[in-house]
C-alpha positions in Angstrom: 47.1 -21.8 -52.8 49.9 -21.4 -50.5 48.8 -18.0 -49.3 45.4 -19.4 -48.5 46.7 -22.2 -46.4 48.9 -19.8 -44.6 46.1 -17.5 -44.0 43.7 -20.4 -42.6 46.8 -21.4 -40.4 46.9 -18.0 -38.9 43.2 -17.9 -38.2 43.3 -21.1 -36.4 46.1 -19.9 -34.1 44.6 -16.7 -33.3 41.4 -18.6 -32.5 43.4 -21.0 -30.2 44.8 -17.9 -28.5 41.5 -16.5 -27.9 40.3 -19.7 -26.3 43.4 -20.1 -24.2 43.4 -16.4 -23.0 42.2 -16.1 -19.3 40.5 -12.7 -19.8 38.1 -14.1 -22.6 37.0 -16.9 -20.4 36.7 -14.4 -17.5 34.6 -12.0 -19.7 32.5 -14.9 -20.7 31.9 -16.0 -17.1 30.9 -12.5 -16.1 28.6 -12.0 -18.8 26.9 -15.5 -18.0 26.8 -14.5 -14.3 25.3 -11.1 -15.1 22.6 -12.9 -17.4 21.9 -15.2 -14.7 21.3 -12.7 -12.1 19.0 -10.5 -14.5 17.1 -13.5 -14.9 17.0 -14.3 -11.2 15.8 -10.8 -10.2 13.6 -9.9 -12.9 12.1 -12.9 -14.9 12.2 -15.7 -12.3 9.2 -16.2 -10.1 11.6 -16.0 -7.0 11.0 -12.1 -6.7 7.6 -11.9 -8.1 5.3 -10.3 -5.4 3.0 -13.1 -3.8 1.8 -11.4 -0.6 0.7 -7.8 0.1 0.0 -7.1 3.9 -1.9 -4.0 5.0 -1.5 -2.8 8.6 -3.4 0.0 10.4 -6.6 0.0 8.2 -9.7 0.5 10.2 -12.0 2.0 7.8 -10.2 1.8 4.5 -11.0 -0.9 2.3 -8.2 -3.3 2.6 -9.0 -5.6 -0.3 -9.3 -2.7 -2.6 -5.9 -1.4 -1.6 -4.4 -4.9 -2.2 -5.8 -5.0 -5.6 -4.5 -1.7 -6.8 -0.9 -2.5 -5.2 -1.2 -5.9 -6.9 -2.2 -4.1 -10.4 0.8 -2.0 -10.3 3.3 -4.3 -9.0 4.9 -7.7 -10.2 8.6 -7.8 -9.4 9.6 -6.6 -6.0 12.7 -4.6 -7.3 10.8 -2.9 -10.3 7.6 -1.9 -8.3 7.5 2.0 -8.1 6.0 2.3 -4.5 6.0 6.1 -5.0 3.5 6.1 -7.8 1.4 3.5 -6.0 1.5 5.5 -2.9 0.4 8.8 -4.8 -2.5 7.0 -6.4 -3.9 5.5 -3.3 -3.7 8.8 -1.2 -5.7 10.5 -4.2 -8.2 7.8 -4.2 -8.8 7.2 -0.5 -8.9 10.7 1.3 -9.4 9.1 4.7 -5.9 7.8 4.5 -3.2 10.6 5.8 -0.1 8.3 4.8 1.0 4.9 3.8 4.6 3.8 4.6 5.7 0.9 2.4 8.5 -1.5 3.1 9.8 -4.4 0.7 10.4 -7.8 2.5 12.4 -10.0 0.4 12.0 -12.1 -1.5 8.2 -11.5 -2.5 6.3 -9.5 0.3 5.0 -5.8 0.3 4.1 -4.3 3.8 1.9 -1.3 3.8 1.5 0.7 6.9 -1.6 2.9 6.8 -2.2 6.0 8.9 -5.9 7.1 8.8 -7.1 10.5 9.4 -8.6 11.0 12.8 -11.5 13.7 13.2 -10.7 16.6 15.5 -13.8 18.6 14.6 -16.4 18.9 11.9 -16.2 21.4 8.8 -19.5 22.8 8.1 -20.6 25.2 5.2 -24.0 26.6 4.1 -25.8 25.0 1.4 -28.1 27.1 -0.7 -30.6 24.9 -2.6 -34.2 25.3 -3.3 -35.6 22.5 -1.1 -33.6 23.5 1.8 -35.3 27.0 2.0 -38.0 25.3 3.8 -35.7 24.3 6.7 -34.2 26.3 9.7 -30.9 27.8 8.6 -28.9 25.6 11.1 -30.1 22.7 8.9 -29.0 23.9 5.6 -25.4 22.9 5.9 -23.0 20.1 4.6 -20.7 18.8 7.2 -17.3 16.8 6.9 -15.1 15.2 9.2 -11.9 17.3 9.6 -8.5 16.3 10.9 -5.7 18.2 12.7 -4.1 19.3 9.4 -7.4 21.0 8.5 -8.2 18.4 5.7 -11.7 17.3 5.1 -11.8 13.6 4.4 -15.4 12.1 4.8 -19.0 13.5 4.4 -21.1 13.5 7.7 -24.5 12.3 8.2 -26.1 13.0 11.4 -24.9 14.9 14.5 -21.8 14.4 16.3 -22.1 16.3 19.7 -18.6 15.5 20.9 -16.8 17.1 17.9 -16.2 21.0 17.6 -17.8 22.4 14.7 -15.9 24.8 12.5 -18.2 26.8 10.3 -17.5 28.6 7.0 -19.0 32.1 6.6 -20.4 31.4 3.0 -20.6 28.6 0.5 -17.7 27.2 -0.8 -18.2 26.8 -4.4 -15.8 24.0 -5.0 -13.7 21.8 -3.0 -12.7 18.1 -2.9 -12.3 15.5 -0.1 -8.7 15.4 1.0 -8.1 19.2 0.5 -7.1 21.5 3.4 -10.2 24.0 3.9 -9.0 25.5 7.1 -5.5 27.1 7.9 -3.5 24.8 10.0 -2.4 27.8 12.4 -6.0 29.0 12.8 -7.1 25.4 13.4 -4.6 24.7 16.1 -5.4 28.0 18.0 -9.1 27.0 18.3 -8.2 23.5 19.5 -5.9 25.2 21.9 -8.9 27.3 23.3 -11.1 24.4 23.3 -8.5 22.3 25.3 -7.6 24.9 27.8 -11.4 25.5 28.6 -13.2 22.3 28.3 -13.0 22.0 32.2 -14.8 25.4 32.6 -17.1 25.7 29.8 -18.1 23.4 26.7 -17.1 25.0 23.3 -19.5 24.1 20.6 -18.7 26.0 17.5 -16.0 28.4 15.7 -16.2 30.8 13.3 -13.4 32.7 11.9 -15.0 36.2 11.1 -11.7 38.2 10.1 -7.8 37.8 10.9 -8.6 39.7 14.2 -11.8 38.1 15.2 -12.5 34.5 16.2 -16.1 33.9 17.4 -16.5 30.8 19.9 -19.9 29.8 20.7 -20.5 27.8 23.8 -23.0 24.9 24.3 -24.8 27.3 26.7 -25.5 29.7 23.6 -23.4 32.7 24.4 -20.1 33.5 22.4 -16.7 34.5 23.1 -14.9 36.9 20.8 -11.1 36.1 20.6 -8.4 37.9 18.5 -6.0 35.4 17.0 -3.4 37.8 16.5 -2.9 38.9 19.9 -1.6 36.8 22.9 -4.1 34.0 23.2 -2.9 32.7 26.4 -3.9 36.0 28.0 -7.2 36.0 26.7 -7.9 32.3 28.0 -6.7 33.2 31.4 -8.9 36.2 31.3 -12.1 34.2 30.4 -11.3 31.6 33.0 -11.1 34.4 35.7 -14.4 36.0 34.5 -16.0 32.4 34.8 -14.9 31.9 38.2 -15.5 35.5 39.7 -18.1 37.3 37.7 -19.9 35.2 35.3 -21.7 32.5 37.3 -23.8 29.9 35.7 -27.1 32.1 37.1 -25.5 35.1 35.2 -24.8 33.0 31.8 -28.6 32.6 31.1 -29.1 36.0 29.5 -25.4 36.5 28.4 -24.7 37.0 24.7 -21.2 37.6 24.6 -17.7 38.5 26.0 -15.3 40.2 24.0 -11.6 39.7 24.7 -9.9 41.5 21.6 -9.4 44.7 23.5 -7.6 46.0 26.4 -11.0 46.4 28.1 -13.2 43.2 28.3 -16.8 43.7 27.2 -19.6 41.7 28.5 -22.9 41.9 27.1 -25.3 42.3 28.8 -23.0 43.5 31.4 -23.5 41.2 34.7 -23.5 42.9 38.2 
């Protein structure tokens, strides 16, 4: 019995020592503070997302974008914007990029950059009912942005946009996919920009690595070599338009070939 009494006394003393220990109370306070912060930042309504703002969207469906963000985000700290961004870009090919910003305590801002068309990408379409139409009509066309990405199917004609033709039907591609090499695209756009004051360019077709056919609005063509000095070729055609190929001489003109040291004009003008 004396042993039990002594044990109980020691136990009570040890408990008293623990409660008197300042490190025990400090640890208890830290634990309570951490628990409170976890509840505040994760479970309380303070940081639950209440407002989603979409900026810069002109053609993109704002409400649909908001719904997707809302369905995948509850707490502003736990929301994975990288995954949301990936899903939105996949679903809406007309969007080039989205920049997200979290605004405490409960707002998400999304700055949308939409793709702008710099031309049309057209490919031949081989379908039975189209065989009755002219070959120029048997095509599918899509808006093309500066990165060579198609993002929207086009119905109708856009005379102010340069047309990039594919040589053959492409079996499979998706909106949001790059269909034209960026280097080739930039060269065609540069040609168009440099010559727009002298001649109107209508279509472009990459025949091979060293042959680019550019068709003018007047119907005749210019053959460029993309692998050679493009500035020299542009300057040469400018000189020809100014000095040798007058508007009157262009009526029967078929092409001007700038790919070689000697420039070929067919039929040759006099």
